[in-house]
Short mmCIF file of the C-alpha atoms (twelve columns), coordinates in Angstrom:
data_MODEL
# 
_entry.id   MODEL 
# 
loop_
_atom_site.group_PDB 
_atom_site.id 
_atom_site.type_symbol 
_atom_site.label_atom_id 
_atom_site.label_alt_id 
_atom_site.label_comp_id 
_atom_site.label_asym_id 
_atom_site.label_seq_id 
_atom_site.Cartn_x 
_atom_site.Cartn_y 
_atom_site.Cartn_z 
_atom_site.pdbx_PDB_model_num 
ATOM 1   C CA . UNK A 1   155.845 67.147 78.486 1 
ATOM 2   C CA . UNK A 2   158.085 70.203 78.341 1 
ATOM 3   C CA . UNK A 3   160.942 70.495 74.985 1 
ATOM 4   C CA . UNK A 4   164.239 72.162 76.296 1 
ATOM 5   C CA . UNK A 5   165.755 72.945 72.806 1 
ATOM 6   C CA . UNK A 6   169.334 74.207 74.703 1 
ATOM 7   C CA . UNK A 7   169.940 70.791 75.943 1 
ATOM 8   C CA . UNK A 8   168.273 68.873 73.251 1 
ATOM 9   C CA . UNK A 9   165.710 67.242 76.094 1 
ATOM 10  C CA . UNK A 10  162.197 66.666 76.996 1 
ATOM 11  C CA . UNK A 11  160.632 66.507 80.606 1 
ATOM 12  C CA . UNK A 12  157.281 65.212 81.155 1 
ATOM 13  C CA . UNK A 13  155.565 67.199 83.252 1 
ATOM 14  C CA . UNK A 14  152.493 64.769 84.276 1 
ATOM 15  C CA . UNK A 15  148.718 65.031 83.535 1 
ATOM 16  C CA . UNK A 16  146.924 68.075 81.636 1 
ATOM 17  C CA . UNK A 17  143.746 66.774 81.361 1 
ATOM 18  C CA . UNK A 18  141.695 63.835 81.911 1 
ATOM 19  C CA . UNK A 19  139.181 62.918 78.951 1 
ATOM 20  C CA . UNK A 20  138.776 59.791 77.034 1 
ATOM 21  C CA . UNK A 21  140.629 57.927 73.901 1 
ATOM 22  C CA . UNK A 22  142.451 61.459 73.406 1 
ATOM 23  C CA . UNK A 23  144.049 60.117 70.135 1 
ATOM 24  C CA . UNK A 24  144.388 63.055 68.242 1 
ATOM 25  C CA . UNK A 25  144.388 66.524 69.281 1 
ATOM 26  C CA . UNK A 26  144.502 70.006 67.907 1 
ATOM 27  C CA . UNK A 27  145.667 73.467 69.565 1 
ATOM 28  C CA . UNK A 28  143.494 76.675 68.358 1 
ATOM 29  C CA . UNK A 29  145.261 79.564 66.601 1 
ATOM 30  C CA . UNK A 30  145.113 81.801 69.709 1 
ATOM 31  C CA . UNK A 31  147.031 79.334 71.189 1 
ATOM 32  C CA . UNK A 32  144.321 79.586 73.945 1 
ATOM 33  C CA . UNK A 33  142.531 75.964 73.209 1 
ATOM 34  C CA . UNK A 34  143.086 72.372 73.151 1 
ATOM 35  C CA . UNK A 35  140.605 70.287 71.372 1 
ATOM 36  C CA . UNK A 36  140.867 66.404 71.692 1 
ATOM 37  C CA . UNK A 37  139.109 63.654 69.691 1 
ATOM 38  C CA . UNK A 38  137.392 60.913 71.932 1 
ATOM 39  C CA . UNK A 39  137.365 58.013 69.790 1 
ATOM 40  C CA . UNK A 40  134.777 55.808 71.090 1 
ATOM 41  C CA . UNK A 41  132.110 54.299 69.255 1 
ATOM 42  C CA . UNK A 42  129.724 57.332 70.113 1 
ATOM 43  C CA . UNK A 43  132.419 59.515 69.273 1 
ATOM 44  C CA . UNK A 44  133.065 62.837 70.524 1 
ATOM 45  C CA . UNK A 45  135.042 66.053 70.548 1 
ATOM 46  C CA . UNK A 46  136.275 68.040 73.906 1 
ATOM 47  C CA . UNK A 47  137.798 71.338 74.506 1 
ATOM 48  C CA . UNK A 48  139.867 72.817 76.797 1 
ATOM 49  C CA . UNK A 49  141.203 75.883 77.194 1 
ATOM 50  C CA . UNK A 50  144.814 76.403 78.261 1 
ATOM 51  C CA . UNK A 51  145.528 77.450 82.254 1 
ATOM 52  C CA . UNK A 52  147.003 81.275 81.667 1 
ATOM 53  C CA . UNK A 53  149.015 80.676 84.765 1 
ATOM 54  C CA . UNK A 54  150.374 77.108 84.065 1 
ATOM 55  C CA . UNK A 55  150.120 76.239 80.569 1 
ATOM 56  C CA . UNK A 56  150.640 72.736 80.818 1 
ATOM 57  C CA . UNK A 57  147.334 72.493 82.617 1 
ATOM 58  C CA . UNK A 58  144.060 72.303 81.081 1 
ATOM 59  C CA . UNK A 59  140.575 73.132 82.027 1 
ATOM 60  C CA . UNK A 60  137.480 71.661 80.793 1 
ATOM 61  C CA . UNK A 61  135.312 73.630 78.386 1 
ATOM 62  C CA . UNK A 62  132.712 71.705 76.898 1 
ATOM 63  C CA . UNK A 63  132.011 68.364 74.864 1 
ATOM 64  C CA . UNK A 64  129.939 67.614 71.573 1 
ATOM 65  C CA . UNK A 65  129.389 64.487 69.463 1 
ATOM 66  C CA . UNK A 66  131.559 64.231 66.652 1 
ATOM 67  C CA . UNK A 67  128.445 63.146 64.420 1 
ATOM 68  C CA . UNK A 68  130.317 59.920 63.506 1 
ATOM 69  C CA . UNK A 69  131.856 57.099 65.413 1 
ATOM 70  C CA . UNK A 70  135.511 56.747 66.128 1 
ATOM 71  C CA . UNK A 71  136.857 60.304 65.227 1 
ATOM 72  C CA . UNK A 72  140.300 60.383 64.559 1 
ATOM 73  C CA . UNK A 73  141.511 63.853 63.109 1 
ATOM 74  C CA . UNK A 74  140.969 67.245 63.630 1 
ATOM 75  C CA . UNK A 75  141.776 70.616 61.922 1 
ATOM 76  C CA . UNK A 76  140.697 74.419 61.866 1 
ATOM 77  C CA . UNK A 77  140.128 77.069 59.510 1 
ATOM 78  C CA . UNK A 78  142.789 79.796 60.039 1 
ATOM 79  C CA . UNK A 79  140.624 82.666 61.354 1 
ATOM 80  C CA . UNK A 80  139.881 79.580 64.156 1 
ATOM 81  C CA . UNK A 81  136.468 79.873 64.184 1 
ATOM 82  C CA . UNK A 82  135.588 76.153 62.627 1 
ATOM 83  C CA . UNK A 83  136.453 73.067 63.877 1 
ATOM 84  C CA . UNK A 84  136.680 70.128 60.776 1 
ATOM 85  C CA . UNK A 85  136.556 66.611 62.067 1 
ATOM 86  C CA . UNK A 86  136.905 63.036 60.343 1 
ATOM 87  C CA . UNK A 87  135.314 59.831 61.720 1 
ATOM 88  C CA . UNK A 88  137.046 56.496 61.052 1 
ATOM 89  C CA . UNK A 89  134.560 53.986 61.849 1 
ATOM 90  C CA . UNK A 90  131.452 54.853 59.609 1 
ATOM 91  C CA . UNK A 91  132.971 57.185 57.163 1 
ATOM 92  C CA . UNK A 92  131.516 60.728 58.319 1 
ATOM 93  C CA . UNK A 93  133.152 64.348 58.108 1 
ATOM 94  C CA . UNK A 94  131.435 67.069 60.593 1 
ATOM 95  C CA . UNK A 95  132.198 71.110 61.199 1 
ATOM 96  C CA . UNK A 96  131.719 72.331 64.218 1 
ATOM 97  C CA . UNK A 97  131.207 76.683 65.032 1 
ATOM 98  C CA . UNK A 98  133.692 77.542 67.329 1 
ATOM 99  C CA . UNK A 99  132.875 80.244 70.156 1 
ATOM 100 C CA . UNK A 100 135.488 83.069 69.192 1 
ATOM 101 C CA . UNK A 101 135.122 84.600 73.343 1 
ATOM 102 C CA . UNK A 102 135.197 81.148 75.188 1 
ATOM 103 C CA . UNK A 103 136.598 78.497 72.744 1 
ATOM 104 C CA . UNK A 104 133.876 76.305 73.258 1 
ATOM 105 C CA . UNK A 105 131.968 74.004 70.766 1 
ATOM 106 C CA . UNK A 106 128.783 74.763 69.284 1 
ATOM 107 C CA . UNK A 107 126.166 72.244 67.651 1 
ATOM 108 C CA . UNK A 108 127.436 71.180 64.157 1 
ATOM 109 C CA . UNK A 109 127.253 73.164 60.658 1 
ATOM 110 C CA . UNK A 110 128.496 71.230 58.430 1 
ATOM 111 C CA . UNK A 111 127.920 67.324 57.656 1 
ATOM 112 C CA . UNK A 112 128.326 64.265 55.099 1 
ATOM 113 C CA . UNK A 113 128.603 60.432 54.924 1 
ATOM 114 C CA . UNK A 114 130.852 59.420 52.903 1 
ATOM 115 C CA . UNK A 115 130.577 56.059 50.585 1 
ATOM 116 C CA . UNK A 116 132.026 53.018 48.753 1 
ATOM 117 C CA . UNK A 117 134.794 50.524 49.556 1 
ATOM 118 C CA . UNK A 118 137.853 48.988 47.697 1 
ATOM 119 C CA . UNK A 119 139.386 45.908 47.359 1 
ATOM 120 C CA . UNK A 120 141.288 45.199 50.899 1 
ATOM 121 C CA . UNK A 121 138.600 42.575 52.621 1 
ATOM 122 C CA . UNK A 122 139.673 43.860 55.867 1 
ATOM 123 C CA . UNK A 123 139.867 47.530 56.078 1 
ATOM 124 C CA . UNK A 124 138.083 48.699 52.912 1 
ATOM 125 C CA . UNK A 125 134.720 46.944 53.170 1 
ATOM 126 C CA . UNK A 126 133.034 50.770 53.655 1 
ATOM 127 C CA . UNK A 127 133.939 54.256 54.235 1 
ATOM 128 C CA . UNK A 128 136.026 55.431 56.798 1 
ATOM 129 C CA . UNK A 129 136.824 58.613 56.363 1 
ATOM 130 C CA . UNK A 130 141.037 59.585 58.266 1 
ATOM 131 C CA . UNK A 131 141.366 63.640 57.663 1 
ATOM 132 C CA . UNK A 132 139.523 66.629 56.755 1 
ATOM 133 C CA . UNK A 133 141.208 69.908 55.755 1 
ATOM 134 C CA . UNK A 134 141.245 73.212 54.104 1 
ATOM 135 C CA . UNK A 135 143.254 74.082 51.141 1 
ATOM 136 C CA . UNK A 136 145.545 77.229 51.272 1 
ATOM 137 C CA . UNK A 137 142.873 79.481 50.346 1 
ATOM 138 C CA . UNK A 138 140.212 78.326 52.485 1 
ATOM 139 C CA . UNK A 139 137.829 77.719 49.764 1 
ATOM 140 C CA . UNK A 140 137.850 73.911 49.656 1 
ATOM 141 C CA . UNK A 141 138.506 70.892 51.935 1 
ATOM 142 C CA . UNK A 142 139.831 67.609 51.649 1 
ATOM 143 C CA . UNK A 143 138.858 64.348 53.046 1 
ATOM 144 C CA . UNK A 144 141.196 61.532 51.989 1 
ATOM 145 C CA . UNK A 145 138.830 57.947 52.751 1 
ATOM 146 C CA . UNK A 146 141.047 55.038 53.222 1 
ATOM 147 C CA . UNK A 147 138.181 52.392 53.253 1 
ATOM 148 C CA . UNK A 148 137.004 53.826 49.564 1 
ATOM 149 C CA . UNK A 149 140.461 54.965 48.344 1 
ATOM 150 C CA . UNK A 150 138.815 58.339 47.340 1 
ATOM 151 C CA . UNK A 151 139.622 62.024 48.288 1 
ATOM 152 C CA . UNK A 152 136.237 64.088 48.925 1 
ATOM 153 C CA . UNK A 153 136.690 67.528 47.766 1 
ATOM 154 C CA . UNK A 154 133.635 70.203 49.725 1 
ATOM 155 C CA . UNK A 155 133.054 73.369 49.322 1 
ATOM 156 C CA . UNK A 156 133.376 75.527 52.759 1 
ATOM 157 C CA . UNK A 157 131.377 78.290 53.673 1 
ATOM 158 C CA . UNK A 158 132.645 80.412 56.268 1 
ATOM 159 C CA . UNK A 159 129.610 82.532 56.988 1 
ATOM 160 C CA . UNK A 160 127.592 79.254 57.695 1 
ATOM 161 C CA . UNK A 161 130.130 76.538 58.294 1 
ATOM 162 C CA . UNK A 162 128.503 74.398 55.662 1 
ATOM 163 C CA . UNK A 163 130.098 71.886 53.174 1 
ATOM 164 C CA . UNK A 164 129.542 70.666 50.258 1 
ATOM 165 C CA . UNK A 165 130.476 67.901 48.232 1 
ATOM 166 C CA . UNK A 166 132.079 68.895 44.641 1 
ATOM 167 C CA . UNK A 167 133.921 66.003 43.655 1 
ATOM 168 C CA . UNK A 168 135.924 62.945 44.382 1 
ATOM 169 C CA . UNK A 169 139.428 61.983 43.058 1 
ATOM 170 C CA . UNK A 170 140.448 58.220 42.957 1 
ATOM 171 C CA . UNK A 171 142.946 57.399 44.764 1 
ATOM 172 C CA . UNK A 172 146.407 56.362 42.492 1 
ATOM 173 C CA . UNK A 173 145.888 52.797 42.498 1 
ATOM 174 C CA . UNK A 174 143.495 50.439 44.653 1 
ATOM 175 C CA . UNK A 175 144.291 49.305 47.883 1 
ATOM 176 C CA . UNK A 176 146.254 52.659 48.757 1 
ATOM 177 C CA . UNK A 177 143.978 53.482 51.495 1 
ATOM 178 C CA . UNK A 178 144.971 57.141 51.524 1 
ATOM 179 C CA . UNK A 179 144.967 58.427 55.437 1 
ATOM 180 C CA . UNK A 180 146.561 61.755 55.329 1 
ATOM 181 C CA . UNK A 181 147.154 65.277 53.235 1 
ATOM 182 C CA . UNK A 182 149.229 68.039 53.354 1 
ATOM 183 C CA . UNK A 183 149.538 71.265 50.881 1 
ATOM 184 C CA . UNK A 184 152.991 72.496 49.395 1 
ATOM 185 C CA . UNK A 185 152.845 75.847 50.585 1 
ATOM 186 C CA . UNK A 186 151.467 77.331 47.420 1 
ATOM 187 C CA . UNK A 187 149.167 75.212 46.809 1 
ATOM 188 C CA . UNK A 188 150.162 73.342 43.458 1 
ATOM 189 C CA . UNK A 189 150.795 70.439 45.275 1 
ATOM 190 C CA . UNK A 190 149.233 67.526 47.617 1 
ATOM 191 C CA . UNK A 191 151.113 64.588 49.310 1 
ATOM 192 C CA . UNK A 192 149.034 61.990 50.507 1 
ATOM 193 C CA . UNK A 193 150.128 59.247 52.765 1 
ATOM 194 C CA . UNK A 194 148.716 55.916 51.370 1 
ATOM 195 C CA . UNK A 195 148.362 53.791 54.874 1 
ATOM 196 C CA . UNK A 196 147.580 50.312 53.482 1 
ATOM 197 C CA . UNK A 197 150.704 50.451 50.710 1 
ATOM 198 C CA . UNK A 198 152.971 52.420 52.773 1 
ATOM 199 C CA . UNK A 199 153.318 54.755 49.528 1 
ATOM 200 C CA . UNK A 200 152.989 58.621 48.957 1 
ATOM 201 C CA . UNK A 201 151.338 60.209 46.265 1 
ATOM 202 C CA . UNK A 202 151.726 63.823 45.542 1 
ATOM 203 C CA . UNK A 203 149.072 65.097 43.070 1 
ATOM 204 C CA . UNK A 204 149.049 68.314 41.207 1 
ATOM 205 C CA . UNK A 205 145.898 70.297 42.512 1 
ATOM 206 C CA . UNK A 206 145.304 72.736 40.112 1 
ATOM 207 C CA . UNK A 207 143.576 73.213 38.636 1 
ATOM 208 C CA . UNK A 208 142.482 69.221 38.152 1 
ATOM 209 C CA . UNK A 209 144.018 66.900 41.091 1 
ATOM 210 C CA . UNK A 210 146.074 64.066 39.539 1 
ATOM 211 C CA . UNK A 211 149.198 61.756 40.577 1 
ATOM 212 C CA . UNK A 212 152.859 62.606 39.469 1 
ATOM 213 C CA . UNK A 213 154.617 60.623 41.374 1 
ATOM 214 C CA . UNK A 214 153.661 57.627 43.305 1 
ATOM 215 C CA . UNK A 215 157.245 56.887 45.995 1 
ATOM 216 C CA . UNK A 216 157.947 54.051 48.727 1 
ATOM 217 C CA . UNK A 217 158.165 55.554 52.371 1 
ATOM 218 C CA . UNK A 218 160.298 51.967 52.744 1 
ATOM 219 C CA . UNK A 219 163.391 51.142 52.045 1 
ATOM 220 C CA . UNK A 220 163.528 48.643 48.892 1 
ATOM 221 C CA . UNK A 221 164.645 45.670 50.682 1 
ATOM 222 C CA . UNK A 222 161.951 45.817 53.473 1 
ATOM 223 C CA . UNK A 223 159.629 43.620 52.785 1 
ATOM 224 C CA . UNK A 224 157.737 42.730 56.162 1 
ATOM 225 C CA . UNK A 225 154.259 44.324 56.916 1 
ATOM 226 C CA . UNK A 226 153.775 48.382 57.420 1 
ATOM 227 C CA . UNK A 227 150.927 50.439 57.220 1 
ATOM 228 C CA . UNK A 228 151.851 54.306 56.958 1 
ATOM 229 C CA . UNK A 229 150.831 56.894 59.313 1 
ATOM 230 C CA . UNK A 230 151.974 60.070 59.801 1 
ATOM 231 C CA . UNK A 231 153.209 63.152 56.834 1 
ATOM 232 C CA . UNK A 232 154.616 66.385 57.267 1 
ATOM 233 C CA . UNK A 233 156.288 69.306 55.191 1 
ATOM 234 C CA . UNK A 234 159.071 71.007 57.021 1 
ATOM 235 C CA . UNK A 235 157.044 74.327 58.338 1 
ATOM 236 C CA . UNK A 236 160.042 76.641 57.728 1 
ATOM 237 C CA . UNK A 237 160.988 76.060 54.241 1 
ATOM 238 C CA . UNK A 238 159.150 73.395 52.609 1 
ATOM 239 C CA . UNK A 239 161.803 71.351 51.171 1 
ATOM 240 C CA . UNK A 240 161.855 68.866 53.368 1 
ATOM 241 C CA . UNK A 241 159.170 65.798 53.589 1 
ATOM 242 C CA . UNK A 242 158.756 63.568 56.752 1 
ATOM 243 C CA . UNK A 243 156.600 60.269 57.208 1 
ATOM 244 C CA . UNK A 244 155.968 57.543 59.546 1 
ATOM 245 C CA . UNK A 245 156.740 53.530 59.409 1 
ATOM 246 C CA . UNK A 246 154.271 51.111 61.471 1 
ATOM 247 C CA . UNK A 247 156.080 48.409 61.172 1 
ATOM 248 C CA . UNK A 248 159.480 49.122 60.190 1 
ATOM 249 C CA . UNK A 249 159.275 51.612 63.034 1 
ATOM 250 C CA . UNK A 250 161.196 54.138 60.922 1 
ATOM 251 C CA . UNK A 251 160.463 58.287 60.319 1 
ATOM 252 C CA . UNK A 252 161.495 58.674 56.021 1 
ATOM 253 C CA . UNK A 253 163.036 61.840 55.103 1 
ATOM 254 C CA . UNK A 254 162.311 62.690 51.603 1 
ATOM 255 C CA . UNK A 255 164.089 66.076 49.259 1 
ATOM 256 C CA . UNK A 256 161.159 68.186 47.824 1 
ATOM 257 C CA . UNK A 257 161.908 69.421 44.362 1 
ATOM 258 C CA . UNK A 258 160.475 73.031 44.713 1 
ATOM 259 C CA . UNK A 259 159.913 73.075 40.908 1 
ATOM 260 C CA . UNK A 260 157.765 69.658 40.364 1 
ATOM 261 C CA . UNK A 261 156.891 68.713 44.046 1 
ATOM 262 C CA . UNK A 262 158.363 65.252 43.417 1 
ATOM 263 C CA . UNK A 263 160.313 63.433 46.313 1 
ATOM 264 C CA . UNK A 264 163.507 62.030 46.358 1 
ATOM 265 C CA . UNK A 265 164.313 59.529 49.465 1 
ATOM 266 C CA . UNK A 266 167.009 61.139 51.801 1 
ATOM 267 C CA . UNK A 267 166.948 58.718 55.148 1 
ATOM 268 C CA . UNK A 268 165.198 56.173 57.037 1 
ATOM 269 C CA . UNK A 269 166.165 55.987 61.073 1 
ATOM 270 C CA . UNK A 270 164.624 54.343 64.011 1 
ATOM 271 C CA . UNK A 271 162.217 55.820 65.992 1 
ATOM 272 C CA . UNK A 272 163.616 53.640 68.651 1 
ATOM 273 C CA . UNK A 273 160.159 52.305 69.553 1 
ATOM 274 C CA . UNK A 274 157.374 50.306 67.901 1 
ATOM 275 C CA . UNK A 275 154.542 52.058 66.041 1 
ATOM 276 C CA . UNK A 276 154.924 55.791 65.749 1 
ATOM 277 C CA . UNK A 277 151.224 56.668 64.999 1 
ATOM 278 C CA . UNK A 278 152.413 60.393 65.075 1 
ATOM 279 C CA . UNK A 279 155.171 63.176 65.403 1 
ATOM 280 C CA . UNK A 280 155.322 66.854 64.834 1 
ATOM 281 C CA . UNK A 281 158.317 69.079 63.927 1 
ATOM 282 C CA . UNK A 282 158.657 72.096 66.194 1 
ATOM 283 C CA . UNK A 283 157.493 75.457 65.354 1 
ATOM 284 C CA . UNK A 284 161.192 76.610 64.627 1 
ATOM 285 C CA . UNK A 285 161.690 73.424 62.433 1 
ATOM 286 C CA . UNK A 286 164.627 72.505 64.400 1 
ATOM 287 C CA . UNK A 287 163.475 69.392 66.391 1 
ATOM 288 C CA . UNK A 288 160.942 66.191 65.586 1 
ATOM 289 C CA . UNK A 289 159.158 64.415 67.820 1 
ATOM 290 C CA . UNK A 290 157.657 61.044 67.578 1 
ATOM 291 C CA . UNK A 291 155.218 59.147 69.763 1 
ATOM 292 C CA . UNK A 292 155.465 55.404 69.622 1 
ATOM 293 C CA . UNK A 293 152.262 53.911 70.521 1 
ATOM 294 C CA . UNK A 294 153.710 50.258 71.475 1 
ATOM 295 C CA . UNK A 295 156.462 50.881 73.027 1 
ATOM 296 C CA . UNK A 296 154.801 53.539 75.238 1 
ATOM 297 C CA . UNK A 297 157.652 56.252 74.632 1 
ATOM 298 C CA . UNK A 298 158.108 59.483 72.774 1 
ATOM 299 C CA . UNK A 299 161.658 60.058 71.092 1 
ATOM 300 C CA . UNK A 300 163.313 63.617 70.498 1 
ATOM 301 C CA . UNK A 301 165.196 63.947 67.031 1 
ATOM 302 C CA . UNK A 302 167.105 66.806 66.172 1 
ATOM 303 C CA . UNK A 303 166.656 68.270 62.398 1 
ATOM 304 C CA . UNK A 304 169.768 69.424 60.613 1 
ATOM 305 C CA . UNK A 305 168.549 73.066 58.844 1 
ATOM 306 C CA . UNK A 306 170.821 72.526 56.106 1 
ATOM 307 C CA . UNK A 307 170.096 68.633 55.158 1 
ATOM 308 C CA . UNK A 308 166.829 67.915 56.359 1 
ATOM 309 C CA . UNK A 309 168.314 64.526 57.816 1 
ATOM 310 C CA . UNK A 310 167.553 63.375 61.317 1 
ATOM 311 C CA . UNK A 311 169.793 62.635 64.296 1 
ATOM 312 C CA . UNK A 312 168.511 61.164 67.472 1 
ATOM 313 C CA . UNK A 313 169.935 63.200 70.797 1 
ATOM 314 C CA . UNK A 314 169.403 60.692 73.304 1 
ATOM 315 C CA . UNK A 315 166.321 62.324 75.058 1 
ATOM 316 C CA . UNK A 316 163.216 60.128 75.422 1 
ATOM 317 C CA . UNK A 317 159.979 60.106 77.702 1 
ATOM 318 C CA . UNK A 318 158.112 57.227 78.606 1 
ATOM 319 C CA . UNK A 319 154.104 57.621 78.460 1 
ATOM 320 C CA . UNK A 320 151.617 55.265 78.313 1 
ATOM 321 C CA . UNK A 321 149.880 54.813 74.555 1 
ATOM 322 C CA . UNK A 322 151.165 57.697 73.015 1 
ATOM 323 C CA . UNK A 323 149.161 59.049 69.647 1 
ATOM 324 C CA . UNK A 324 149.424 62.376 68.985 1 
ATOM 325 C CA . UNK A 325 152.317 65.308 69.939 1 
ATOM 326 C CA . UNK A 326 151.573 69.157 69.319 1 
ATOM 327 C CA . UNK A 327 153.301 72.566 70.478 1 
ATOM 328 C CA . UNK A 328 150.997 74.089 73.457 1 
ATOM 329 C CA . UNK A 329 153.191 77.584 73.160 1 
ATOM 330 C CA . UNK A 330 154.423 78.889 69.250 1 
# 
């Protein structure tokens, strides 16, 4: 899929590469490689090279077991020599060295089995790791465990690629179901999307991670079922935060107080589809693209650079069960 920013339009280009249930993908910091989870009972991660002559095509490099079931999230360090994987079904996280010459994945260098449960009788009977990512200093990794209402802290050893659990932070409330985590630019604050309560918790990160605000991602008058999904800060100014709602089928826009880190609601806008599992913001911060999993469409929105508000462009493309949007070219 290509984005024409002058025309504010999307064009579907076709299949980049076949792989199994690639529900989450990640572009390598070098923009030479792409990694895709294979969200299966016996989970995997597949590495691809971006074709240098046709960047819309991917060439298979290799495949590794994700060391768990139902992998759903990927991240890397800035150097791009380690890949982090969260396995949802059985609550494991793993680290894989990346070959700096060809982008291939090596055998796992780090691993942890998360444990515990919480109060939801369906979704929280066991651990369910939903993300893992490094902090800005790349000294520690955080992993949100939806099943146990916990955030795991790991010390990351960049020399050997190992992770060692250092502490656990509890979710602000039982039944939150923490899903995704993002840091603000100076690492003072951490934002956590609570999938089960459709709320965002703002945590102070250092020296101790503690909650300072809980705010709903939904309008006050909406009472139907909903689960929170994606969470992103504006990549250029960090003054706006965006969150998607599956059920209300919207993106919520918040302003970010740069001094306190706290959020204020600015907007809820329809995603023009159903189940916005994922969205992404263009590297220049001018556009937001939403993947609507159950209505099989991808929708383009324009971001007002002054206010952070979203407006529909009228551009949409049809694709079967889209679940993740990433930008191949910066």
